[in-house]
KELUM-116821 format. One record per atom (N, C-alpha, C): residue in three letters; atom name; x, y, z. Coordinates in Angstrom, 1 decimal, m for minus. Example, Ala and Ser with C-alpha at 12.3 -4.5 7.8 and 13.67 -1.06 7.14 Angstrom:
REM KELUM-116821
ALA, N, 13.2, m5.7, 7.8;
ALA, CA, 12.3, m4.5, 7.8;
ALA, C, 13.2, m3.3, 7.8;
SER, N, 12.8, m2.2, 7.1;
SER, CA, 13.7, m1.1, 7.1;
SER, C, 12.9, 0.0, 7.9;
***
This chain:
REM KELUM-116821
UNK, N, 0.8, m1.2, 0.0;
UNK, CA, 0.0, 0.0, 0.0;
UNK, C, 0.9, 1.2, 0.0;
UNK, N, 0.4, 2.3, m0.7;
UNK, CA, 1.2, 3.5, m0.9;
UNK, C, 0.4, 4.7, m0.6;
UNK, N, 0.9, 5.5, 0.4;
UNK, CA, 0.3, 6.8, 0.7;
UNK, C, 1.2, 7.9, 0.3;
UNK, N, 0.6, 9.0, m0.2;
UNK, CA, 1.3, 10.2, m0.5;
UNK, C, 0.7, 11.3, 0.5;
UNK, N, 1.6, 12.0, 1.2;
UNK, CA, 1.1, 12.9, 2.2;
UNK, C, 1.8, 14.3, 1.9;
UNK, N, 1.0, 15.3, 1.7;
UNK, CA, 1.6, 16.6, 1.5;
UNK, C, 1.7, 17.3, 2.8;
UNK, N, 2.7, 18.2, 2.9;
UNK, CA, 3.0, 18.9, 4.2;
UNK, C, 3.3, 18.0, 5.3;
UNK, N, 4.2, 17.0, 5.0;
UNK, CA, 4.5, 15.9, 6.0;
UNK, C, 5.7, 16.3, 6.9;
UNK, N, 6.2, 17.5, 6.8;
UNK, CA, 7.4, 17.8, 7.6;
UNK, C, 7.2, 18.2, 9.0;
UNK, N, 5.9, 18.4, 9.4;
UNK, CA, 5.6, 18.8, 10.8;
UNK, C, 4.2, 18.5, 11.1;
UNK, N, 3.9, 18.7, 12.4;
UNK, CA, 2.5, 18.6, 12.8;
UNK, C, 1.8, 17.3, 12.5;
UNK, N, 0.5, 17.5, 12.0;
UNK, CA, m0.3, 16.4, 11.7;
UNK, C, 0.2, 15.5, 10.6;
UNK, N, 0.8, 16.2, 9.6;
UNK, CA, 1.4, 15.5, 8.5;
UNK, C, 2.5, 14.6, 8.9;
UNK, N, 3.4, 15.0, 9.8;
UNK, CA, 4.5, 14.2, 10.3;
UNK, C, 3.9, 13.0, 11.1;
UNK, N, 2.9, 13.3, 11.9;
UNK, CA, 2.3, 12.2, 12.7;
UNK, C, 1.7, 11.2, 11.8;
UNK, N, 1.0, 11.6, 10.8;
UNK, CA, 0.4, 10.6, 9.8;
UNK, C, 1.5, 9.8, 9.1;
UNK, N, 2.5, 10.5, 8.7;
UNK, CA, 3.7, 9.8, 8.1;
UNK, C, 4.2, 8.7, 8.9;
UNK, N, 4.4, 9.0, 10.2;
UNK, CA, 5.0, 8.0, 11.1;
UNK, C, 4.0, 6.8, 11.3;
UNK, N, 2.8, 7.1, 11.4;
UNK, CA, 1.8, 6.0, 11.6;
UNK, C, 1.7, 5.0, 10.4;
UNK, N, 1.7, 5.6, 9.2;
UNK, CA, 1.6, 4.7, 8.0;
UNK, C, 2.9, 4.0, 7.8;
UNK, N, 4.1, 4.6, 8.1;
UNK, CA, 5.3, 3.8, 8.0;
UNK, C, 5.4, 2.7, 9.0;
UNK, N, 4.9, 2.9, 10.2;
UNK, CA, 4.9, 1.9, 11.2;
UNK, C, 4.0, 0.8, 10.8;
UNK, N, 2.9, 1.1, 10.1;
UNK, CA, 2.0, 0.1, 9.7;
UNK, C, 2.5, m0.7, 8.4;
UNK, N, 3.6, m0.3, 7.9;
UNK, CA, 4.2, m1.1, 6.8;
UNK, C, 3.9, m0.5, 5.4;
UNK, N, 3.3, 0.6, 5.4;
UNK, CA, 3.0, 1.2, 4.1;
UNK, C, 4.2, 1.9, 3.5;
UNK, N, 4.3, 1.9, 2.2;
UNK, CA, 5.2, 2.8, 1.5;
UNK, C, 4.6, 4.2, 1.6;
UNK, N, 5.4, 5.2, 2.0;
UNK, CA, 5.0, 6.5, 2.2;
UNK, C, 5.8, 7.5, 1.4;
UNK, N, 5.2, 8.3, 0.5;
UNK, CA, 5.9, 9.4, m0.1;
UNK, C, 5.5, 10.6, 0.6;
UNK, N, 6.4, 11.2, 1.4;
UNK, CA, 6.1, 12.4, 2.2;
UNK, C, 6.7, 13.6, 1.4;
UNK, N, 5.9, 14.6, 1.3;
UNK, CA, 6.3, 15.8, 0.5;
UNK, C, 6.4, 17.0, 1.5;
UNK, N, 7.2, 17.9, 1.1;
UNK, CA, 7.4, 19.2, 1.8;
UNK, C, 8.1, 20.1, 0.9;
UNK, N, 8.1, 21.4, 1.2;
UNK, CA, 8.7, 22.4, 0.3;
UNK, C, 10.2, 22.2, 0.4;
UNK, N, 10.8, 21.7, 1.5;
UNK, CA, 12.2, 21.5, 1.6;
UNK, C, 12.5, 20.5, 2.6;
UNK, N, 13.7, 19.9, 2.5;
UNK, CA, 14.2, 18.8, 3.4;
UNK, C, 14.6, 17.6, 2.6;
UNK, N, 15.8, 17.2, 2.9;
UNK, CA, 16.4, 16.1, 2.1;
UNK, C, 15.6, 14.8, 2.1;
UNK, N, 14.8, 14.6, 3.2;
UNK, CA, 14.1, 13.4, 3.4;
UNK, C, 12.7, 13.4, 2.8;
UNK, N, 12.4, 14.5, 2.1;
UNK, CA, 11.0, 14.6, 1.6;
UNK, C, 11.1, 14.8, 0.0;
UNK, N, 10.1, 14.3, m0.6;
UNK, CA, 9.9, 14.6, m2.1;
UNK, C, 9.6, 16.1, m2.2;
UNK, N, 10.3, 16.9, m2.9;
UNK, CA, 10.1, 18.3, m2.9;
UNK, C, 8.7, 18.6, m3.5;
UNK, N, 7.9, 19.5, m2.9;
UNK, CA, 6.6, 19.9, m3.4;
UNK, C, 6.2, 21.2, m2.8;
UNK, N, 6.2, 22.2, m3.5;
UNK, CA, 5.5, 23.5, m3.2;
UNK, C, 4.1, 23.4, m3.8;
UNK, N, 3.1, 23.2, m3.0;
UNK, CA, 1.7, 22.9, m3.6;
UNK, C, 1.2, 24.0, m4.4;
UNK, N, 1.8, 25.2, m4.3;
UNK, CA, 1.3, 26.3, m5.1;
UNK, C, 1.9, 26.4, m6.5;
UNK, N, 2.9, 25.5, m6.8;
UNK, CA, 3.7, 25.6, m8.0;
UNK, C, 3.4, 24.5, m9.0;
UNK, N, 2.8, 24.8, m10.1;
UNK, CA, 2.4, 23.7, m11.1;
UNK, C, 3.6, 22.9, m11.5;
UNK, N, 4.8, 23.6, m11.7;
UNK, CA, 6.0, 22.9, m12.1;
UNK, C, 6.4, 21.8, m11.1;
UNK, N, 6.2, 22.1, m9.8;
UNK, CA, 6.6, 21.2, m8.8;
UNK, C, 5.6, 20.0, m8.8;
UNK, N, 4.4, 20.2, m9.1;
UNK, CA, 3.4, 19.1, m9.3;
UNK, C, 3.8, 18.2, m10.5;
UNK, N, 4.2, 18.8, m11.5;
UNK, CA, 4.7, 18.0, m12.7;
UNK, C, 5.9, 17.2, m12.3;
UNK, N, 6.8, 17.8, m11.6;
UNK, CA, 8.0, 17.0, m11.1;
UNK, C, 7.6, 15.9, m10.2;
UNK, N, 6.7, 16.1, m9.3;
UNK, CA, 6.2, 15.0, m8.4;
UNK, C, 5.6, 13.9, m9.3;
UNK, N, 4.7, 14.3, m10.2;
UNK, CA, 4.1, 13.3, m11.0;
UNK, C, 5.1, 12.5, m11.8;
UNK, N, 6.1, 13.1, m12.3;
UNK, CA, 7.2, 12.4, m13.0;
UNK, C, 7.9, 11.4, m12.1;
UNK, N, 8.2, 11.9, m10.8;
UNK, CA, 8.9, 11.0, m9.9;
UNK, C, 8.1, 9.8, m9.5;
UNK, N, 6.8, 9.9, m9.5;
UNK, CA, 5.9, 8.8, m9.1;
UNK, C, 5.3, 8.1, m10.3;
UNK, N, 5.8, 8.4, m11.5;
UNK, CA, 5.2, 7.8, m12.7;
UNK, C, 5.2, 6.3, m12.6;
UNK, N, 4.0, 5.7, m12.9;
UNK, CA, 3.9, 4.2, m12.9;
UNK, C, 3.6, 3.6, m11.5;
UNK, N, 3.6, 4.4, m10.4;
UNK, CA, 3.4, 3.9, m9.1;
UNK, C, 1.9, 4.2, m8.7;
UNK, N, 1.2, 3.1, m8.3;
UNK, CA, m0.1, 3.3, m7.8;
UNK, C, m0.1, 4.0, m6.4;
UNK, N, m1.1, 4.9, m6.3;
UNK, CA, m1.3, 5.6, m5.0;
UNK, C, m2.6, 5.2, m4.4;
UNK, N, m2.6, 4.5, m3.3;
UNK, CA, m3.8, 4.0, m2.6;
UNK, C, m4.5, 5.1, m1.8;
UNK, N, m3.7, 6.0, m1.2;
UNK, CA, m4.2, 7.0, m0.4;
UNK, C, m3.4, 8.3, m0.6;
UNK, N, m4.1, 9.4, m1.0;
UNK, CA, m3.5, 10.7, m1.1;
UNK, C, m4.1, 11.5, 0.0;
UNK, N, m3.2, 12.0, 0.9;
UNK, CA, m3.6, 12.9, 2.0;
UNK, C, m3.2, 14.3, 1.7;
UNK, N, m4.1, 15.2, 1.4;
UNK, CA, m3.9, 16.6, 1.1;
UNK, C, m3.9, 17.4, 2.4;
UNK, N, m2.7, 17.5, 3.0;
UNK, CA, m2.6, 18.0, 4.4;
UNK, C, m2.0, 19.4, 4.4;
UNK, N, m1.2, 19.7, 3.4;
UNK, CA, m0.4, 21.0, 3.4;
UNK, C, m1.4, 22.2, 3.5;
UNK, N, m1.1, 23.1, 4.4;
UNK, CA, m2.0, 24.2, 4.6;
UNK, C, m1.3, 25.4, 5.3;
UNK, N, m1.9, 26.5, 5.3;
UNK, CA, m1.4, 27.7, 5.9;
UNK, C, m2.5, 28.5, 6.6;
UNK, N, m2.1, 29.2, 7.6;
UNK, CA, m3.1, 30.0, 8.4;
UNK, C, m2.4, 31.3, 8.8;
UNK, N, m2.2, 32.3, 7.8;
UNK, CA, m1.4, 33.5, 8.1;
UNK, C, m2.2, 34.6, 8.7;
UNK, N, m3.5, 34.6, 8.8;
UNK, CA, m4.2, 35.8, 9.2;
UNK, C, m4.8, 35.7, 10.6;
UNK, N, m4.2, 34.8, 11.5;
UNK, CA, m4.7, 34.6, 12.8;
UNK, C, m4.8, 36.0, 13.6;
UNK, N, m3.8, 36.8, 13.4;
UNK, CA, m3.7, 38.1, 14.2;
UNK, C, m4.0, 39.3, 13.4;
UNK, N, m4.7, 39.2, 12.2;
UNK, CA, m5.0, 40.3, 11.4;
UNK, C, m6.2, 41.0, 12.0;
UNK, N, m6.4, 42.3, 11.7;
UNK, CA, m7.6, 43.0, 12.2;
UNK, C, m8.4, 43.6, 11.0;
UNK, N, m9.6, 43.8, 11.2;
UNK, CA, m10.5, 44.2, 10.2;
UNK, C, m10.3, 45.6, 9.7;
UNK, N, m9.8, 46.4, 10.6;
UNK, CA, m9.6, 47.9, 10.2;
UNK, C, m8.6, 48.0, 9.1;
UNK, N, m7.5, 47.4, 9.2;
UNK, CA, m6.4, 47.6, 8.2;
UNK, C, m5.6, 46.4, 7.8;
UNK, N, m6.1, 45.2, 8.2;
UNK, CA, m5.4, 44.0, 7.9;
UNK, C, m5.9, 43.2, 6.7;
UNK, N, m5.6, 41.9, 6.7;
UNK, CA, m6.0, 41.0, 5.6;
UNK, C, m5.7, 41.6, 4.2;
UNK, N, m4.4, 41.8, 3.9;
UNK, CA, m4.0, 42.3, 2.6;
UNK, C, m4.3, 41.4, 1.5;
UNK, N, m4.5, 41.9, 0.3;
UNK, CA, m4.9, 41.2, m0.9;
UNK, C, m4.0, 40.0, m1.2;
UNK, N, m2.7, 40.3, m1.0;
UNK, CA, m1.7, 39.2, m1.4;
UNK, C, m1.8, 38.0, m0.4;
UNK, N, m2.2, 38.3, 0.8;
UNK, CA, m2.4, 37.2, 1.8;
UNK, C, m3.6, 36.3, 1.4;
UNK, N, m4.6, 37.0, 0.9;
UNK, CA, m5.7, 36.2, 0.4;
UNK, C, m5.3, 35.3, m0.8;
UNK, N, m4.5, 35.9, m1.7;
UNK, CA, m4.1, 35.1, m2.9;
UNK, C, m3.2, 33.9, m2.5;
UNK, N, m2.2, 34.2, m1.6;
UNK, CA, m1.3, 33.2, m1.2;
UNK, C, m1.9, 32.1, m0.4;
UNK, N, m2.9, 32.4, 0.4;
UNK, CA, m3.6, 31.4, 1.2;
UNK, C, m4.4, 30.5, 0.4;
UNK, N, m5.2, 31.1, m0.5;
UNK, CA, m6.0, 30.3, m1.4;
UNK, C, m5.1, 29.4, m2.3;
UNK, N, m4.0, 29.9, m2.7;
UNK, CA, m3.1, 29.1, m3.6;
UNK, C, m2.6, 27.9, m2.9;
UNK, N, m2.4, 27.9, m1.6;
UNK, CA, m2.0, 26.8, m0.8;
UNK, C, m3.2, 25.9, m0.4;
UNK, N, m4.2, 26.5, 0.2;
UNK, CA, m5.3, 25.7, 0.9;
UNK, C, m6.3, 25.2, m0.1;
UNK, N, m6.4, 25.8, m1.3;
UNK, CA, m7.5, 25.4, m2.2;
UNK, C, m6.8, 24.9, m3.5;
UNK, N, m6.2, 25.8, m4.2;
UNK, CA, m5.6, 25.5, m5.5;
UNK, C, m4.6, 24.3, m5.3;
UNK, N, m3.8, 24.4, m4.2;
UNK, CA, m2.8, 23.4, m4.0;
UNK, C, m3.4, 22.0, m3.8;
UNK, N, m4.6, 21.9, m3.2;
UNK, CA, m5.3, 20.6, m3.1;
UNK, C, m5.7, 20.1, m4.5;
UNK, N, m6.3, 21.0, m5.3;
UNK, CA, m6.7, 20.6, m6.6;
UNK, C, m5.6, 20.2, m7.5;
UNK, N, m4.5, 20.9, m7.5;
UNK, CA, m3.3, 20.6, m8.3;
UNK, C, m2.7, 19.2, m7.9;
UNK, N, m2.7, 18.9, m6.6;
UNK, CA, m2.2, 17.7, m6.1;
UNK, C, m3.0, 16.5, m6.6;
UNK, N, m4.3, 16.6, m6.5;
UNK, CA, m5.2, 15.6, m6.9;
UNK, C, m5.1, 15.4, m8.4;
UNK, N, m5.1, 16.5, m9.1;
UNK, CA, m5.0, 16.4, m10.6;
UNK, C, m3.7, 15.8, m11.0;
UNK, N, m2.6, 16.1, m10.4;
UNK, CA, m1.3, 15.6, m10.8;
UNK, C, m1.2, 14.1, m10.5;
UNK, N, m1.8, 13.6, m9.5;
UNK, CA, m1.7, 12.2, m9.1;
UNK, C, m2.9, 11.3, m9.5;
UNK, N, m3.8, 11.9, m10.3;
UNK, CA, m5.0, 11.2, m10.8;
UNK, C, m4.6, 9.9, m11.5;
UNK, N, m3.6, 9.9, m12.4;
UNK, CA, m3.3, 8.6, m13.0;
UNK, C, m2.8, 7.5, m12.0;
UNK, N, m2.1, 8.0, m11.0;
UNK, CA, m1.6, 7.1, m10.0;
UNK, C, m2.7, 6.5, m9.1;
UNK, N, m3.7, 7.4, m8.8;
UNK, CA, m4.8, 6.9, m8.0;
UNK, C, m5.6, 5.9, m8.8;
UNK, N, m5.8, 6.1, m10.1;
UNK, CA, m6.5, 5.2, m10.9;
UNK, C, m5.9, 3.8, m11.1;
UNK, N, m4.6, 3.7, m10.7;
UNK, CA, m3.9, 2.5, m10.8;
UNK, C, m4.2, 1.6, m9.6;
UNK, N, m4.7, 2.2, m8.5;
UNK, CA, m4.9, 1.5, m7.2;
UNK, C, m6.2, 0.7, m7.3;
UNK, N, m6.4, m0.3, m6.4;
UNK, CA, m7.6, m1.1, m6.4;
UNK, C, m8.8, m0.3, m5.8;
UNK, N, m8.5, 0.3, m4.7;
UNK, CA, m9.6, 1.1, m4.0;
UNK, C, m9.0, 2.4, m3.5;
UNK, N, m8.8, 3.3, m4.5;
UNK, CA, m8.1, 4.6, m4.1;
UNK, C, m8.9, 5.5, m3.3;
UNK, N, m8.2, 6.3, m2.5;
UNK, CA, m8.8, 7.3, m1.6;
UNK, C, m8.1, 8.6, m1.6;
UNK, N, m8.8, 9.7, m1.5;
UNK, CA, m8.3, 11.0, m1.3;
UNK, C, m8.8, 11.6, 0.0;
UNK, N, m7.9, 12.0, 0.9;
UNK, CA, m8.3, 12.6, 2.1;
UNK, C, m7.9, 14.1, 2.1;
UNK, N, m8.9, 15.0, 2.3;
UNK, CA, m8.6, 16.4, 2.3;
UNK, C, m8.7, 16.9, 3.7;
UNK, N, m7.6, 17.5, 4.3;
UNK, CA, m7.7, 18.0, 5.6;
UNK, C, m8.2, 19.4, 5.5;
UNK, N, m9.4, 19.6, 5.9;
UNK, CA, m10.1, 20.9, 5.9;
UNK, C, m10.1, 21.5, 7.3;
UNK, N, m11.2, 22.1, 7.8;
UNK, CA, m11.3, 22.6, 9.1;
UNK, C, m12.8, 22.9, 9.4;
UNK, N, m13.2, 22.8, 10.6;
UNK, CA, m14.6, 23.2, 10.9;
UNK, C, m14.7, 24.8, 10.9;
UNK, N, m13.5, 25.4, 10.8;
UNK, CA, m13.5, 26.9, 10.6;
UNK, C, m14.0, 27.3, 9.3;
UNK, N, m14.1, 26.3, 8.3;
UNK, CA, m14.7, 26.6, 7.0;
UNK, C, m16.1, 26.2, 6.9;
UNK, N, m16.7, 25.7, 8.0;
UNK, CA, m18.1, 25.4, 7.9;
UNK, C, m19.0, 26.6, 7.9;
UNK, N, m20.0, 26.6, 7.1;
UNK, CA, m20.9, 27.8, 7.0;
UNK, C, m21.8, 27.9, 8.2;
UNK, N, m21.8, 26.8, 9.0;
UNK, CA, m22.7, 26.8, 10.3;
UNK, C, m21.9, 27.5, 11.4;
UNK, N, m20.6, 27.8, 11.3;
UNK, CA, m19.8, 28.4, 12.3;
UNK, C, m19.3, 29.8, 11.8;
UNK, N, m19.8, 30.8, 12.5;
UNK, CA, m19.4, 32.2, 12.0;
UNK, C, m19.1, 33.1, 13.2;
UNK, N, m18.0, 32.8, 14.0;
UNK, CA, m17.7, 33.6, 15.2;
UNK, C, m16.9, 34.9, 14.8;
UNK, N, m16.6, 35.1, 13.5;
UNK, CA, m15.9, 36.2, 13.1;
UNK, C, m14.4, 36.0, 13.1;
UNK, N, m13.7, 36.9, 12.5;
UNK, CA, m12.2, 36.8, 12.4;
UNK, C, m11.7, 35.8, 11.5;
UNK, N, m10.4, 35.8, 11.3;
UNK, CA, m9.7, 34.8, 10.5;
UNK, C, m10.4, 34.6, 9.1;
UNK, N, m10.7, 35.7, 8.5;
UNK, CA, m11.6, 35.6, 7.3;
UNK, C, m10.9, 34.9, 6.2;
UNK, N, m9.6, 35.0, 6.0;
UNK, CA, m8.9, 34.4, 4.9;
UNK, C, m8.9, 32.9, 5.1;
UNK, N, m8.5, 32.5, 6.3;
UNK, CA, m8.4, 31.0, 6.6;
UNK, C, m9.7, 30.4, 6.5;
UNK, N, m10.7, 31.0, 7.1;
UNK, CA, m12.1, 30.4, 7.1;
UNK, C, m12.6, 30.3, 5.6;
UNK, N, m12.4, 31.4, 4.8;
UNK, CA, m12.9, 31.3, 3.5;
UNK, C, m12.2, 30.2, 2.6;
UNK, N, m10.9, 30.1, 2.9;
UNK, CA, m10.1, 29.1, 2.1;
UNK, C, m10.5, 27.7, 2.5;
UNK, N, m10.8, 27.5, 3.8;
UNK, CA, m11.2, 26.1, 4.2;
UNK, C, m12.6, 25.8, 3.7;
UNK, N, m13.5, 26.9, 3.7;
UNK, CA, m14.8, 26.7, 3.1;
UNK, C, m14.7, 26.3, 1.7;
UNK, N, m13.8, 26.9, 0.9;
UNK, CA, m13.6, 26.5, m0.5;
UNK, C, m13.0, 25.1, m0.6;
UNK, N, m12.1, 24.7, 0.3;
UNK, CA, m11.6, 23.4, 0.3;
UNK, C, m12.7, 22.3, 0.5;
UNK, N, m13.6, 22.6, 1.4;
UNK, CA, m14.7, 21.7, 1.7;
UNK, C, m15.6, 21.6, 0.4;
UNK, N, m15.9, 22.7, m0.2;
UNK, CA, m16.7, 22.7, m1.4;
UNK, C, m15.9, 21.9, m2.5;
UNK, N, m14.6, 22.1, m2.6;
UNK, CA, m13.8, 21.4, m3.6;
UNK, C, m13.9, 19.9, m3.4;
UNK, N, m13.8, 19.5, m2.1;
UNK, CA, m13.8, 18.1, m1.8;
UNK, C, m15.2, 17.5, m2.2;
UNK, N, m16.2, 18.2, m1.9;
UNK, CA, m17.6, 17.7, m2.2;
UNK, C, m17.7, 17.5, m3.8;
UNK, N, m17.3, 18.4, m4.5;
UNK, CA, m17.4, 18.3, m6.0;
UNK, C, m16.4, 17.3, m6.6;
UNK, N, m15.2, 17.2, m6.0;
UNK, CA, m14.3, 16.1, m6.4;
UNK, C, m15.0, 14.7, m6.1;
UNK, N, m15.6, 14.6, m5.0;
UNK, CA, m16.2, 13.3, m4.7;
UNK, C, m17.3, 12.9, m5.7;
UNK, N, m18.0, 13.9, m6.2;
UNK, CA, m19.0, 13.6, m7.3;
UNK, C, m18.3, 13.1, m8.6;
UNK, N, m17.3, 13.9, m9.0;
UNK, CA, m16.7, 13.6, m10.3;
UNK, C, m15.8, 12.3, m10.2;
UNK, N, m15.1, 12.1, m9.1;
UNK, CA, m14.2, 11.0, m9.0;
UNK, C, m14.9, 9.7, m8.7;
UNK, N, m16.2, 9.8, m8.3;
UNK, CA, m16.9, 8.6, m8.0;
UNK, C, m17.0, 7.7, m9.3;
UNK, N, m17.1, 8.4, m10.4;
UNK, CA, m17.1, 7.7, m11.7;
UNK, C, m15.9, 6.9, m12.0;
UNK, N, m14.8, 7.3, m11.3;
UNK, CA, m13.5, 6.6, m11.5;
UNK, C, m13.2, 5.6, m10.3;
UNK, N, m14.2, 5.5, m9.4;
UNK, CA, m14.0, 4.6, m8.3;
UNK, C, m13.1, 5.1, m7.2;
UNK, N, m12.9, 6.5, m7.2;
UNK, CA, m12.0, 7.1, m6.2;
UNK, C, m12.9, 7.8, m5.1;
UNK, N, m12.7, 7.3, m3.8;
UNK, CA, m13.5, 7.9, m2.7;
UNK, C, m12.7, 9.1, m2.2;
UNK, N, m13.5, 10.1, m1.8;
UNK, CA, m13.0, 11.4, m1.3;
UNK, C, m13.6, 11.7, 0.1;
UNK, N, m12.8, 11.9, 1.0;
UNK, CA, m13.2, 12.3, 2.4;
UNK, C, m12.7, 13.6, 2.7;
UNK, N, m13.5, 14.4, 3.5;
UNK, CA, m13.1, 15.7, 4.0;
UNK, C, m13.1, 15.7, 5.5;
UNK, N, m12.0, 16.3, 6.1;
UNK, CA, m11.9, 16.0, 7.5;
UNK, C, m11.5, 17.3, 8.3;
UNK, N, m12.1, 17.4, 9.5;
UNK, CA, m11.7, 18.4, 10.5;
UNK, C, m10.7, 17.7, 11.4;
UNK, N, m9.5, 18.0, 11.5;
UNK, CA, m8.5, 17.3, 12.3;
UNK, C, m8.6, 17.5, 13.8;
UNK, N, m9.5, 18.4, 14.2;
UNK, CA, m9.5, 18.8, 15.6;
UNK, C, m8.7, 20.1, 15.8;
UNK, N, m8.9, 20.7, 17.0;
UNK, CA, m8.1, 21.8, 17.3;
UNK, C, m6.8, 21.3, 18.0;
UNK, N, m5.7, 21.3, 17.2;
UNK, CA, m4.6, 20.5, 17.5;
UNK, C, m3.4, 21.4, 18.0;
UNK, N, m2.7, 20.9, 19.0;
UNK, CA, m1.5, 21.7, 19.5;
UNK, C, m0.4, 21.5, 18.5;
UNK, N, m0.4, 22.4, 17.5;
UNK, CA, 0.7, 22.5, 16.5;
UNK, C, 1.1, 24.0, 16.4;
UNK, N, 2.0, 24.3, 15.5;
UNK, CA, 2.4, 25.7, 15.3;
UNK, C, 1.1, 26.5, 14.8;
UNK, N, 0.3, 25.8, 14.0;
UNK, CA, m0.9, 26.5, 13.5;
UNK, C, m2.0, 26.6, 14.6;
UNK, N, m2.2, 25.5, 15.4;
UNK, CA, m3.3, 25.5, 16.4;
UNK, C, m3.0, 26.2, 17.7;
UNK, N, m1.7, 26.3, 18.0;
UNK, CA, m1.3, 27.0, 19.2;
UNK, C, m1.2, 26.0, 20.4;
UNK, N, m0.6, 26.5, 21.5;
UNK, CA, m0.3, 25.7, 22.7;
UNK, C, m1.6, 25.4, 23.5;
UNK, N, m2.7, 26.2, 23.3;
UNK, CA, m3.9, 26.0, 24.2;
UNK, C, m4.9, 25.1, 23.5;
UNK, N, m4.6, 24.5, 22.3;
UNK, CA, m5.5, 23.7, 21.6;
UNK, C, m5.9, 22.5, 22.4;
UNK, N, m7.0, 21.9, 22.0;
UNK, CA, m7.7, 20.8, 22.8;
UNK, C, m7.0, 19.5, 22.8;
UNK, N, m6.4, 19.1, 21.6;
UNK, CA, m5.8, 17.8, 21.5;
UNK, C, m4.4, 17.8, 20.9;
UNK, N, m3.6, 16.7, 21.1;
UNK, CA, m2.3, 16.7, 20.5;
UNK, C, m2.3, 16.0, 19.2;
UNK, N, m1.1, 16.1, 18.5;
UNK, CA, m1.0, 15.5, 17.2;
UNK, C, m1.3, 14.0, 17.1;
UNK, N, m0.9, 13.3, 18.2;
UNK, CA, m1.1, 11.9, 18.3;
UNK, C, m2.6, 11.5, 18.3;
UNK, N, m3.4, 12.2, 19.1;
UNK, CA, m4.8, 12.0, 19.1;
UNK, C, m5.5, 12.3, 17.8;
UNK, N, m5.1, 13.4, 17.2;
UNK, CA, m5.6, 13.7, 15.8;
UNK, C, m5.3, 12.7, 14.8;
UNK, N, m4.0, 12.3, 14.7;
UNK, CA, m3.5, 11.4, 13.7;
UNK, C, m4.2, 10.0, 13.9;
UNK, N, m4.3, 9.6, 15.1;
UNK, CA, m4.9, 8.3, 15.4;
UNK, C, m6.3, 8.2, 14.9;
UNK, N, m7.1, 9.3, 15.2;
UNK, CA, m8.4, 9.4, 14.8;
UNK, C, m8.6, 9.5, 13.3;
UNK, N, m7.7, 10.3, 12.7;
UNK, CA, m7.8, 10.5, 11.2;
UNK, C, m7.5, 9.2, 10.5;
UNK, N, m6.5, 8.4, 11.0;
UNK, CA, m6.2, 7.1, 10.3;
UNK, C, m7.4, 6.2, 10.3;
UNK, N, m8.1, 6.2, 11.5;
UNK, CA, m9.3, 5.4, 11.5;
UNK, C, m10.4, 5.9, 10.5;
UNK, N, m10.5, 7.2, 10.4;
UNK, CA, m11.5, 7.7, 9.4;
UNK, C, m11.0, 7.4, 8.0;
UNK, N, m9.8, 7.5, 7.7;
UNK, CA, m9.3, 7.1, 6.3;
UNK, C, m9.5, 5.6, 6.0;
UNK, N, m9.3, 4.8, 7.0;
UNK, CA, m9.5, 3.4, 6.9;
UNK, C, m11.0, 3.1, 6.5;
UNK, N, m11.9, 3.8, 7.1;
UNK, CA, m13.3, 3.6, 6.9;
UNK, C, m13.9, 4.2, 5.7;
UNK, N, m13.1, 5.1, 5.0;
UNK, CA, m13.6, 5.8, 3.8;
UNK, C, m13.8, 4.8, 2.7;
UNK, N, m15.0, 4.9, 2.0;
UNK, CA, m15.3, 4.0, 0.9;
UNK, C, m16.2, 4.8, m0.1;
UNK, N, m16.6, 4.1, m1.1;
UNK, CA, m17.5, 4.7, m2.1;
UNK, C, m18.8, 5.0, m1.5;
UNK, N, m19.2, 4.3, m0.4;
UNK, CA, m20.4, 4.5, 0.3;
UNK, C, m20.5, 5.7, 1.1;
UNK, N, m19.3, 6.2, 1.5;
UNK, CA, m19.2, 7.4, 2.4;
UNK, C, m18.5, 8.5, 1.7;
UNK, N, m18.2, 8.4, 0.4;
UNK, CA, m17.5, 9.5, m0.3;
UNK, C, m18.3, 10.8, m0.2;
UNK, N, m17.5, 11.9, 0.0;
UNK, CA, m18.1, 13.2, 0.1;
UNK, C, m18.5, 13.7, 1.4;
UNK, N, m18.3, 12.8, 2.4;
UNK, CA, m18.7, 13.2, 3.8;
UNK, C, m17.6, 14.2, 4.4;
UNK, N, m18.1, 15.0, 5.3;
UNK, CA, m17.2, 15.9, 6.1;
UNK, C, m17.3, 15.5, 7.5;
UNK, N, m16.2, 14.9, 8.0;
UNK, CA, m16.2, 14.2, 9.3;
UNK, C, m15.1, 14.9, 10.2;
UNK, N, m15.3, 14.8, 11.5;
UNK, CA, m14.3, 15.2, 12.5;
UNK, C, m13.4, 14.1, 12.7;
UNK, N, m12.2, 14.4, 13.3;
UNK, CA, m11.2, 13.4, 13.5;
UNK, C, m11.7, 12.3, 14.4;
UNK, N, m12.7, 12.5, 15.2;
UNK, CA, m13.2, 11.4, 16.0;
UNK, C, m14.5, 10.8, 15.5;
UNK, N, m14.8, 11.0, 14.2;
UNK, CA, m15.8, 10.3, 13.5;
UNK, C, m17.2, 10.9, 13.5;
UNK, N, m17.3, 12.1, 13.9;
UNK, CA, m18.7, 12.8, 13.9;
UNK, C, m18.9, 13.5, 12.6;
UNK, N, m20.1, 13.4, 12.1;
UNK, CA, m20.4, 14.1, 10.9;
UNK, C, m20.5, 15.6, 11.2;
UNK, N, m19.8, 16.4, 10.4;
UNK, CA, m19.8, 17.8, 10.6;
UNK, C, m20.7, 18.5, 9.6;
UNK, N, m21.6, 19.4, 10.0;
UNK, CA, m22.4, 20.2, 9.0;
UNK, C, m21.5, 21.0, 8.1;
UNK, N, m21.9, 21.1, 6.9;
UNK, CA, m21.2, 21.9, 5.9;
UNK, C, m21.4, 23.4, 6.1;
***
């Protein structure tokens, strides 16, 4: 079994990488830099082409789109949220997911029961609107919508797509006061990925298996 994990150099991505390696999977871990990772800047189409070339002919059973950014945590409405920050965040959190799936579509089609897992966030749910973090919230809302539509189109190819809230996790992104650690999140997510099938494709689930409203 072969898993590809984007943003595997830290946090949840690193924890997922460790779990699949321990379970005996072949893991292709990607990151923007680091000798132990397959280089991938998810915002760069050329980097996606290079990744696809490196993995040419290899089936991918599970693609985990984990790479993400949250740059606007401390922005203020009066004079914050610059336009370039919007563009850069969407390039990573939305376009980056699409380009990764697109680049590895031939590899996914080679697998027997291929799966795509998109790490989104409940901060992108339209049912939650506490204010602030406009860029991150909007980008994750778009990622959820992207996952839903990919699930429809990829079902014709037998590829299941799951969308996941990883929990509020103690990482650089989540902060020290978050509710759970990376081990709890990764353990829960692995169970969710294992359960993903064509019968459950398109669902938005929390790390601990609860259906989340869109």
